[in-house]
N, C-alpha and C positions, 0 to 999 in steps of 0.2 A: 665845722671844725676843720682846721688845716693841719696837715702833718708836713714837717720839714725834716728831710733826712739828708745827712751829709756823711760822706766817706772820705777818709784821708789816708794818703800814703806817706809814711814818715821818711825823713831823710835818714841816711845810714847812721849818722851819729846820734840821732834821736831814737832810732830803733834799738840801740844798745841800752837805753833806759826806758823802754816802752811802758813797762808796768808802772813805774813811778810817774811818768808823764801822764798816763791814762788816769791814774788816781788823782793827780793834781788837777787836771783839766775837768774830770768828772765832778770834783768838789766845787770848782769855780763855776761850772755850768749850772749845777744844782742850786747854787747860791743865787741864781737869777730868778728863781721862783719867788714870787712876792715882790720882786723889784721891777720886773718888766711886765707892764700891764698886758693882760690877755694871754700870757704864757701859762698854760695849765699843767704841763708835764715836760720833763726834760731828762734825758739819760744819755750816758756815753759808755761805750763798751769796746773791748778789744776783740778783734776778729781772731778766733781760735782755729779757723778752718783754712788758713792759707789764702792765696789769691793776691790780687794787686793792692788791696787796701788793708790798713792795719787797725784803724779806729773808725767807729761809726757813732754819729750823734743823731738822736731822734728827739724832735721837739713837737709839742702840740700847742696850737693856738686857737683862740675862739673865733678868729676871722683872718682873712687875708690882710686886712689893715693892721691887725695886731702883729702879724708876721713881718710886715714891712717896717713897722715901728721898731721891732726888735733889731732889725738889721742895722739901724743907725743909733741904737741906744748906747750911751757911753759905757755902761757896764759890759755890754756884749763886745763893743769895739776893743776894750782892754783885753779881753780873753782872745779875741781874734788876732791881736798882735802877737800873742804867745804862740798861737796855732801857726801863724805864718812863719815864725822863726824855726819851726820844727817839721813842716811838711813840704813835700815836693810834688804832690798830686792831690787832686780833689774832684769829687763827683757829688752832685746834689740833685735831689728830686723834691718837689713840692706838690702836694695834691690836696684837694678839698673833698671832704665827706659830706 
């Protein structure tokens, strides 16, 4: 199993609508289940604890190959475009269990 964790810092104008943006992105990411082969779980949440990052995404995949395929999947790329419009910082970690 592979876990893919991404944290995003929102642009100032996106931060003003953070809750709505998080709800929209969360629904879009959850819709990838059953669409992206090898994706077994996905969730997005808002950071309630302060700090540098505002949103976090957690994905689980059956393998590294599945995670790599997700990165170039058209459905993921469509969401990624929305994310890029709204963020100014990103950190990511991938690990295998």
